[in-house]
PyMOL CGO cylinders between C-alpha atoms (Angstrom):
from pymol import cmd
from pymol.cgo import CYLINDER

trace = [
    CYLINDER, -16.22, 9.06, -7.38, -16.21, 10.81, -4.05, 0.3, 1, 1, 1, 1, 1, 1,
    CYLINDER, -16.21, 10.81, -4.05, -13.02, 12.33, -2.62, 0.3, 1, 1, 1, 1, 1, 1,
    CYLINDER, -13.02, 12.33, -2.62, -13.24, 10.25, 0.56, 0.3, 1, 1, 1, 1, 1, 1,
    CYLINDER, -13.24, 10.25, 0.56, -13.33, 6.82, -1.07, 0.3, 1, 1, 1, 1, 1, 1,
    CYLINDER, -13.33, 6.82, -1.07, -10.36, 4.65, -0.14, 0.3, 1, 1, 1, 1, 1, 1,
    CYLINDER, -10.36, 4.65, -0.14, -9.14, 1.15, -0.90, 0.3, 1, 1, 1, 1, 1, 1,
    CYLINDER, -9.14, 1.15, -0.90, -9.09, -1.29, 2.00, 0.3, 1, 1, 1, 1, 1, 1,
    CYLINDER, -9.09, -1.29, 2.00, -5.85, -2.21, 3.75, 0.3, 1, 1, 1, 1, 1, 1,
    CYLINDER, -5.85, -2.21, 3.75, -6.23, -5.80, 2.55, 0.3, 1, 1, 1, 1, 1, 1,
    CYLINDER, -6.23, -5.80, 2.55, -6.61, -4.71, -1.05, 0.3, 1, 1, 1, 1, 1, 1,
    CYLINDER, -6.61, -4.71, -1.05, -3.62, -2.38, -0.72, 0.3, 1, 1, 1, 1, 1, 1,
    CYLINDER, -3.62, -2.38, -0.72, -1.56, -5.29, 0.60, 0.3, 1, 1, 1, 1, 1, 1,
    CYLINDER, -1.56, -5.29, 0.60, -2.51, -7.43, -2.39, 0.3, 1, 1, 1, 1, 1, 1,
    CYLINDER, -2.51, -7.43, -2.39, -1.64, -4.57, -4.74, 0.3, 1, 1, 1, 1, 1, 1,
    CYLINDER, -1.64, -4.57, -4.74, 1.80, -4.32, -3.16, 0.3, 1, 1, 1, 1, 1, 1,
    CYLINDER, 1.80, -4.32, -3.16, 2.36, -8.03, -3.76, 0.3, 1, 1, 1, 1, 1, 1,
    CYLINDER, 2.36, -8.03, -3.76, 1.37, -7.62, -7.41, 0.3, 1, 1, 1, 1, 1, 1,
    CYLINDER, 1.37, -7.62, -7.41, 3.94, -4.85, -7.85, 0.3, 1, 1, 1, 1, 1, 1,
    CYLINDER, 3.94, -4.85, -7.85, 6.65, -7.11, -6.42, 0.3, 1, 1, 1, 1, 1, 1,
    CYLINDER, 6.65, -7.11, -6.42, 5.94, -9.90, -8.93, 0.3, 1, 1, 1, 1, 1, 1,
    CYLINDER, 5.94, -9.90, -8.93, 8.26, -9.92, -11.92, 0.3, 1, 1, 1, 1, 1, 1,
    CYLINDER, 8.26, -9.92, -11.92, 5.66, -11.81, -13.94, 0.3, 1, 1, 1, 1, 1, 1,
    CYLINDER, 5.66, -11.81, -13.94, 2.89, -9.21, -13.42, 0.3, 1, 1, 1, 1, 1, 1,
    CYLINDER, 2.89, -9.21, -13.42, 1.57, -7.63, -16.61, 0.3, 1, 1, 1, 1, 1, 1,
    CYLINDER, 1.57, -7.63, -16.61, 1.79, -3.91, -17.27, 0.3, 1, 1, 1, 1, 1, 1,
    CYLINDER, 1.79, -3.91, -17.27, -1.99, -3.62, -16.87, 0.3, 1, 1, 1, 1, 1, 1,
    CYLINDER, -1.99, -3.62, -16.87, -1.86, -5.39, -13.49, 0.3, 1, 1, 1, 1, 1, 1,
    CYLINDER, -1.86, -5.39, -13.49, 0.89, -3.05, -12.31, 0.3, 1, 1, 1, 1, 1, 1,
    CYLINDER, 0.89, -3.05, -12.31, -1.07, 0.03, -13.39, 0.3, 1, 1, 1, 1, 1, 1,
    CYLINDER, -1.07, 0.03, -13.39, -4.15, -1.21, -11.57, 0.3, 1, 1, 1, 1, 1, 1,
    CYLINDER, -4.15, -1.21, -11.57, -2.13, -2.03, -8.46, 0.3, 1, 1, 1, 1, 1, 1,
    CYLINDER, -2.13, -2.03, -8.46, -0.59, 1.44, -8.51, 0.3, 1, 1, 1, 1, 1, 1,
    CYLINDER, -0.59, 1.44, -8.51, -4.03, 2.98, -8.75, 0.3, 1, 1, 1, 1, 1, 1,
    CYLINDER, -4.03, 2.98, -8.75, -5.21, 0.95, -5.76, 0.3, 1, 1, 1, 1, 1, 1,
    CYLINDER, -5.21, 0.95, -5.76, -2.20, 2.03, -3.70, 0.3, 1, 1, 1, 1, 1, 1,
    CYLINDER, -2.20, 2.03, -3.70, -2.83, 5.67, -4.58, 0.3, 1, 1, 1, 1, 1, 1,
    CYLINDER, -2.83, 5.67, -4.58, -6.25, 5.35, -2.97, 0.3, 1, 1, 1, 1, 1, 1,
    CYLINDER, -6.25, 5.35, -2.97, -5.04, 3.34, 0.04, 0.3, 1, 1, 1, 1, 1, 1,
    CYLINDER, -5.04, 3.34, 0.04, -5.37, 4.88, 3.50, 0.3, 1, 1, 1, 1, 1, 1,
    CYLINDER, -5.37, 4.88, 3.50, -2.26, 6.57, 4.85, 0.3, 1, 1, 1, 1, 1, 1,
    CYLINDER, -2.26, 6.57, 4.85, -0.15, 4.52, 7.22, 0.3, 1, 1, 1, 1, 1, 1,
    CYLINDER, -0.15, 4.52, 7.22, 0.50, 5.85, 10.68, 0.3, 1, 1, 1, 1, 1, 1,
    CYLINDER, 0.50, 5.85, 10.68, 4.21, 6.41, 11.29, 0.3, 1, 1, 1, 1, 1, 1,
    CYLINDER, 4.21, 6.41, 11.29, 5.77, 3.78, 13.47, 0.3, 1, 1, 1, 1, 1, 1,
    CYLINDER, 5.77, 3.78, 13.47, 7.09, 4.94, 16.84, 0.3, 1, 1, 1, 1, 1, 1,
    CYLINDER, 7.09, 4.94, 16.84, 10.86, 5.31, 17.14, 0.3, 1, 1, 1, 1, 1, 1,
    CYLINDER, 10.86, 5.31, 17.14, 12.67, 2.35, 18.73, 0.3, 1, 1, 1, 1, 1, 1,
    CYLINDER, 12.67, 2.35, 18.73, 13.06, 2.56, 22.48, 0.3, 1, 1, 1, 1, 1, 1,
    CYLINDER, 13.06, 2.56, 22.48, 16.55, 3.26, 23.72, 0.3, 1, 1, 1, 1, 1, 1,
    CYLINDER, 16.55, 3.26, 23.72, 17.99, 1.08, 26.41, 0.3, 1, 1, 1, 1, 1, 1,
    CYLINDER, 17.99, 1.08, 26.41, 19.24, 2.86, 29.51, 0.3, 1, 1, 1, 1, 1, 1,
    CYLINDER, 19.24, 2.86, 29.51, 22.71, 2.07, 30.77, 0.3, 1, 1, 1, 1, 1, 1,
]
cmd.load_cgo(trace, "trace")
């Protein structure tokens, strides 16, 4: 596997949902964790804008 291969954002989102499920099997959680490890980094959100007085 190449170093630049990444999981898609959609697949990473599904993996996150699997990890939130209490009924997910141990194997499903391990696979979901592996997918999230290969997910692209998220850009940091900008800080909230302050209101002027």
